[in-house]
C-alpha positions as CSV (number, residue, x, y, z in Angstrom):
1,M,134.3,100.5,130.7
2,K,132.0,102.7,128.6
3,R,132.7,105.6,130.8
4,N,136.5,105.2,130.5
5,R,136.2,105.0,126.8
6,F,134.2,108.2,126.7
7,Q,136.8,110.0,128.9
8,W,139.6,108.8,126.6
9,Q,137.7,110.0,123.6
10,N,137.1,113.3,125.2
11,W,140.7,113.7,126.2
12,L,141.8,112.9,122.6
13,E,139.3,115.4,121.2
14,S,140.3,118.3,123.5
15,H,144.1,117.7,123.2
16,W,144.5,116.5,119.6
17,I,141.7,114.9,117.6
18,A,139.3,112.0,118.1
19,P,138.0,109.8,115.2
20,A,134.4,109.9,114.4
21,Y,132.6,106.7,113.4
22,G,133.3,107.3,109.8
23,G,136.9,108.1,110.6
24,G,137.4,105.0,112.6
25,L,135.9,102.9,109.8
26,L,138.2,104.5,107.2
27,I,141.3,103.9,109.4
28,A,140.4,100.2,109.7
29,L,139.8,99.9,105.9
30,S,143.1,101.7,105.1
31,I,145.1,99.4,107.4
32,F,143.3,96.4,105.8
33,F,144.1,97.5,102.2
34,F,147.7,98.2,103.2
35,G,148.1,94.8,104.7
36,A,146.5,93.2,101.6
37,A,148.9,95.1,99.4
38,T,152.0,94.0,101.3
39,N,150.8,90.4,101.0
40,T,149.8,90.4,97.3
41,M,152.2,93.1,96.1
42,A,149.2,94.5,94.1
43,G,149.8,98.1,93.0
44,W,146.2,99.1,93.0
45,L,145.9,98.1,96.7
46,Y,148.8,100.4,97.5
47,V,147.1,103.2,95.6
48,I,143.8,102.7,97.5
49,S,145.6,102.6,100.9
50,G,147.8,105.6,100.1
51,I,144.8,107.7,99.0
52,S,142.9,106.6,102.2
53,F,145.8,107.6,104.5
54,A,146.2,111.0,102.7
55,L,142.5,111.6,103.1
56,L,142.8,110.8,106.8
57,A,145.8,113.1,107.2
58,I,143.9,116.0,105.6
59,A,140.8,115.3,107.7
60,A,142.9,115.3,110.9
61,V,144.6,118.6,110.2
62,L,141.7,120.8,108.9
63,P,139.4,120.7,112.1
64,Q,142.3,122.0,114.2
65,R,143.1,124.8,111.8
66,S,139.4,125.7,111.6
67,L,139.3,126.5,115.3
68,L,142.6,128.4,115.6
69,S,141.3,131.8,114.4
70,L,138.0,131.8,116.4
71,Q,137.7,134.2,119.3
72,V,135.0,134.4,122.0
73,Q,133.8,137.5,123.8
74,R,131.2,137.5,126.6
75,A,128.8,140.2,127.7
76,T,128.3,141.1,131.4
77,I,125.6,138.9,133.0
78,N,123.0,140.9,134.9
79,P,121.9,139.4,138.3
80,V,118.4,137.9,138.4
81,S,116.1,136.5,141.1
82,V,115.2,132.8,141.5
83,G,112.6,131.9,138.8
84,D,113.8,134.5,136.3
85,D,116.0,133.6,133.3
86,L,119.7,134.4,133.1
87,T,120.6,136.1,129.8
88,L,123.9,134.8,128.4
89,E,125.4,136.6,125.4
90,L,128.4,135.4,123.5
91,T,130.0,136.8,120.4
92,I,132.1,134.4,118.3
93,I,134.5,136.2,116.0
94,N,136.2,134.8,112.9
95,S,139.5,136.7,112.5
96,S,140.7,134.7,109.5
97,N,140.3,135.2,105.7
98,Q,138.4,131.9,105.3
99,A,134.8,131.1,106.1
100,K,134.1,128.7,109.0
101,I,131.3,126.2,108.7
102,L,129.5,123.9,111.2
103,I,131.0,125.0,114.4
104,Q,129.4,123.7,117.6
105,V,129.5,126.2,120.6
106,Q,129.0,124.9,124.1
107,D,128.9,127.2,127.1
108,L,130.5,125.3,130.0
109,L,127.9,126.1,132.6
110,P,128.4,125.0,136.2
111,L,126.2,122.4,137.8
112,G,122.8,123.7,138.7
113,L,122.3,125.8,135.5
114,G,121.8,123.1,133.0
115,K,123.3,123.0,129.5
116,S,123.7,125.5,126.7
117,A,124.9,124.7,123.2
118,T,124.3,125.9,119.6
119,V,125.7,125.3,116.1
120,I,127.0,128.0,113.7
121,E,126.4,126.9,110.2
122,L,128.4,129.6,108.5
123,L,130.7,132.3,109.8
124,S,132.1,134.6,107.1
125,P,135.7,135.9,107.1
126,H,136.2,138.8,109.6
127,Q,132.6,138.5,110.7
128,S,131.1,137.7,114.1
129,D,128.0,135.8,115.2
130,Q,126.1,136.8,118.4
131,W,124.5,134.0,120.4
132,V,122.0,134.8,123.1
133,T,120.5,132.1,125.3
134,Y,118.2,132.2,128.3
135,I,118.8,129.9,131.2
136,P,116.0,129.3,133.8
137,T,117.1,129.5,137.4
138,Q,115.7,127.4,140.2
139,K,118.2,128.0,143.0
140,R,119.9,131.0,144.4
141,G,123.7,131.3,144.4
142,I,126.8,132.8,142.8
143,Y,127.9,130.7,139.9
144,H,131.4,130.9,138.3
145,W,132.6,129.2,135.2
146,I,135.7,129.7,133.0
147,G,135.0,129.3,129.3
148,V,133.4,128.1,126.2
149,K,134.0,124.9,124.2
150,L,134.3,125.1,120.4
151,R,133.9,121.8,118.5
152,T,134.0,120.8,114.9
153,A,134.6,117.9,112.4
154,T,134.6,120.1,109.4
155,P,135.1,119.6,106.4
156,L,135.0,115.8,106.0
157,G,133.5,114.8,109.3
158,L,136.1,112.1,109.9
159,F,137.7,113.5,113.1
160,W,136.3,115.6,115.9
161,C,138.4,118.4,117.4
162,S,137.4,120.6,120.3
163,R,139.2,123.5,122.0
164,E,138.2,125.7,125.0
165,R,138.3,129.4,124.9
166,K,138.6,131.4,128.1
167,A,135.5,133.5,128.7
168,P,135.1,133.8,132.5
169,A,131.6,134.4,133.8
170,T,129.9,135.1,137.1
171,A,126.1,134.8,137.4
172,I,124.4,135.9,140.5
173,V,120.9,134.5,141.3
174,Y,119.3,136.4,144.1
175,P,116.9,134.8,146.6
176,L,113.1,135.2,146.2
177,V,111.7,138.3,147.9
178,L,108.1,137.8,149.2
179,P,105.8,140.9,148.8
180,L,104.7,141.5,152.4
181,T,101.9,144.0,153.1
182,T,102.4,143.8,156.8
183,C,104.8,142.2,159.2
184,P,104.2,142.3,162.9
185,L,107.7,140.8,163.5
186,I,109.2,144.1,162.3
187,D,106.3,146.5,163.2
188,E,106.4,145.5,166.8
189,I,110.1,145.0,167.4
190,G,111.6,147.2,170.1
191,Q,108.3,148.5,171.4
192,D,109.4,147.5,174.9
193,Y,112.9,148.8,174.2
194,N,112.1,152.1,172.3
195,P,108.7,153.6,172.7
196,N,109.3,155.9,169.7
197,V,109.3,153.2,167.1
198,Y,106.3,154.7,165.2
199,E,107.6,158.2,165.2
200,Q,108.6,158.1,161.6
201,R,105.1,157.0,160.5
202,Q,103.6,159.7,162.6
203,F,105.8,162.2,160.7
204,Q,104.7,160.7,157.4
205,M,101.0,160.9,158.3
206,A,101.3,164.5,159.6
207,T,99.9,167.3,157.5
208,E,101.4,170.4,159.2
209,G,104.4,171.5,161.2
210,V,107.0,169.1,159.6
211,T,107.3,170.6,156.1
212,R,110.9,170.5,154.8
213,T,110.5,172.0,151.3
214,L,108.0,172.5,148.5
215,R,108.3,170.8,145.1
216,P,106.2,170.5,141.9
217,Y,103.3,168.0,142.0
218,R,104.0,164.5,140.7
219,Y,101.5,162.0,139.6
220,G,100.5,159.8,142.6
221,D,101.2,162.4,145.3
222,P,98.4,162.6,147.9
223,T,96.2,165.6,147.6
224,R,96.4,166.3,151.3
225,L,100.1,167.4,150.9
226,I,99.3,170.1,148.3
227,H,100.2,173.5,149.5
228,W,97.4,175.6,148.0
229,R,98.8,179.1,148.7
230,S,102.1,178.3,147.0
231,S,100.2,176.6,144.1
232,A,98.1,179.7,143.6
233,R,101.3,181.9,143.7
234,Y,103.3,179.8,141.2
235,G,100.4,178.9,138.9
236,E,101.0,175.2,139.3
237,L,100.4,172.6,142.0
238,R,103.1,172.5,144.7
239,V,103.5,169.6,147.2
240,R,105.1,169.7,150.6
241,E,108.0,167.3,151.3
242,L,107.9,166.2,154.9
243,E,110.7,165.5,157.3
244,T,111.2,161.9,158.2
245,S,112.5,160.4,161.4
246,N,113.1,156.9,162.6
247,G,113.2,157.7,166.3
248,G,116.6,156.1,166.6
249,Q,115.1,152.7,165.7
250,E,117.4,150.3,163.9
251,I,116.4,146.9,162.6
252,I,119.0,144.1,162.5
253,I,118.1,140.8,160.7
254,G,120.4,138.0,161.9
255,L,120.7,134.8,159.9
256,D,122.3,132.0,162.0
257,S,124.4,130.8,159.1
258,A,127.0,129.1,161.4
259,F,124.5,126.5,162.5
260,F,124.0,123.3,160.4
261,W,120.5,123.6,159.1
262,K,118.3,121.3,157.1
263,P,118.9,122.4,153.5
264,D,115.3,123.2,152.7
265,D,114.7,125.0,155.9
266,F,117.8,127.2,155.3
267,E,116.6,128.1,151.9
268,Q,113.3,129.2,153.4
269,A,115.2,131.2,156.0
270,V,117.2,133.0,153.3
271,I,113.9,133.9,151.6
272,A,112.5,135.2,154.9
273,A,115.6,137.3,155.6
274,A,115.4,138.9,152.1
275,S,111.7,139.6,152.5
276,L,112.1,141.1,156.0
277,Y,115.0,143.3,154.9
278,F,113.1,144.8,152.0
279,Y,109.9,145.2,154.0
280,A,111.8,147.2,156.6
281,S,113.6,149.1,153.9
282,H,110.3,150.0,152.3
283,C,109.1,151.3,155.7
284,Q,112.2,153.6,155.6
285,L,113.8,152.0,158.7
286,N,117.5,151.7,159.2
287,V,117.9,148.0,158.5
288,Q,121.0,145.8,158.3
289,L,121.7,142.1,157.8
290,W,124.0,140.0,159.9
291,T,125.5,136.7,159.0
292,A,128.3,134.7,160.8
293,K,130.6,135.2,157.8
294,T,130.1,138.8,156.9
295,G,128.9,140.5,160.0
296,L,126.7,143.6,159.5
297,V,126.0,144.6,155.9
298,Y,123.5,147.1,154.4
299,G,122.4,148.3,151.0
300,N,120.1,146.5,148.7
301,R,122.7,145.1,146.3
302,V,125.1,144.2,149.0
303,V,122.5,142.4,151.0
304,L,121.1,140.5,148.0
305,H,124.7,139.5,147.1
306,T,125.3,138.3,150.7
307,L,122.1,136.2,150.7
308,A,122.9,134.7,147.3
309,D,126.3,133.6,148.6
310,V,125.4,132.5,152.2
311,N,125.5,128.8,153.2
312,Y,124.6,127.0,156.4
313,G,127.5,125.7,158.5
314,E,129.9,128.4,157.2
315,D,132.9,129.6,159.2
316,A,131.9,132.1,161.9
317,L,134.3,134.9,161.2
318,V,132.1,137.1,163.4
319,K,131.6,135.3,166.7
320,N,129.1,137.4,168.6
321,I,125.8,138.9,167.4
322,P,125.2,142.6,167.8
323,D,124.1,143.7,171.3
324,F,121.0,145.4,170.0
325,P,117.4,144.1,169.5
326,I,117.6,141.7,166.5
327,I,115.3,139.6,164.4
328,W,117.0,136.2,164.7
329,L,116.5,133.5,162.1
330,T,117.7,130.1,163.3
331,Q,117.1,126.4,163.7
332,N,118.9,126.2,167.0
333,P,116.4,126.8,169.9
334,E,119.3,127.2,172.3
335,S,120.5,130.4,170.6
336,L,117.2,132.1,171.5
337,K,118.2,132.3,175.1
338,I,121.0,134.7,174.6
339,L,119.2,137.3,172.4
340,P,119.3,140.9,173.5
341,L,116.3,142.4,175.2
342,G,113.6,143.4,172.8
343,S,114.6,140.9,170.1
344,R,112.3,138.8,167.9
345,W,113.0,135.4,166.3
346,L,111.9,133.0,163.6
347,L,112.6,129.3,164.4
348,W,112.6,126.4,162.0
349,P,112.2,123.4,164.3
350,Y,114.0,120.1,163.5
351,S,111.1,118.0,164.7
352,S,107.3,118.6,164.3
353,P,106.0,121.9,165.7
354,I,105.1,122.0,169.4
355,S,101.6,122.9,170.3
356,P,101.1,126.4,171.6
357,R,100.1,125.2,175.1
358,D,103.2,123.0,175.4
359,Q,105.3,125.9,174.2
360,T,103.9,128.2,176.8
361,N,104.4,125.7,179.6
362,S,107.9,124.7,178.7
363,Q,109.6,127.9,177.5
364,S,107.6,131.0,178.0
365,Q,109.3,131.6,181.3
366,K,112.8,131.2,179.9
367,L,112.5,133.7,177.1
368,S,111.7,137.4,177.3
369,H,111.0,138.0,173.6
370,L,108.4,136.9,171.1
371,G,108.7,135.1,167.8
372,L,107.3,132.7,165.3
373,E,107.8,129.0,164.9
374,I,107.7,128.3,161.1
375,R,105.5,125.4,160.1
376,P,106.4,123.6,156.8
377,D,102.7,122.9,156.0
378,L,101.8,126.6,155.8
379,S,102.8,129.4,153.4
380,L,105.9,131.3,154.5
381,Q,104.4,134.6,153.3
382,S,101.3,134.2,155.4
383,Q,103.3,133.2,158.5
384,L,105.5,136.3,158.2
385,Q,102.4,138.4,158.1
386,S,100.7,136.7,161.0
387,S,100.6,137.9,164.6
388,L,103.4,137.0,167.0
389,R,100.9,136.1,169.7
390,A,99.7,133.2,167.7
391,S,102.8,131.1,168.1
392,N,105.1,132.8,170.6
393,L,107.5,130.8,172.8
């Protein structure tokens, strides 16, 4: 009953006006005085009831007029990672010749971002007020909402009136990226498929024979790359830029988003996918991300946007995984049997982890590639940096 009354009050407030407590009390008294006047035919009671009804009429009209000339503009919302604060910036503009007082502004945030509201005490004619608020984020995702709610009971406080202004917004919260210092899952992928996987690193560590060009020294450049003859000729330090090569090695990180995961495990898998992608990118490997909905994507912003939007159990618009060595993130152990030669995997088991001896006896003969079974009681970051031999199937 209370909920229905609140919904009815909210509908009245947003479509017309809704009486406040004082307004409801004055309406009751006005009706009482008018009834008493008709029974007693006392003129002073008619005067009191007439003044009360006139006051109510003025109090009902002014809040609506106060909101008519208010406009709302929203600044672009920059993407953030989980744990950082979203910066929401709104500008409320008074385009009328009269000052506005006591305006409540509520940003209609979607579920998962909390609430955001403020009160503008005074907004002068043809002036604007900028409102900046910081919203903490706890879950990745792409959040959409339509507008802002303006609410006031000015000037008498007898009736509430609220109106929505369209100010569409999209906030992107990227998944957390773990800082990996090493990752055997990526470092060792394709060794049996491509023996030149470390060619790029050999080029980077080389000191002669692979120079592409010379450039001025920058702070942080290794001294072993300084070309002393050119430095003496130009009178300033010159550093060699080396050729890089990836030996034809490509890294594909596949997230089994078509499978119905446990929600917490899927969130961990998204974090793992983002961390692996940026580790491989930092190693200057050709790395791409695959999901059942998008297929192969690459580029830092595109990948982060994809991982912010991905959900488990989504429609598999791309049926087959690429026919190349892949790092497969899944909760479906059956999918491990169809991975291409040279692939690696991360498995989040539905049940408790199997002991390494049982894993070897039951499945090592069925699978020709290594991986990690993620344990919920251990740190994800430490497991991604651990050796594959410790928990291979």
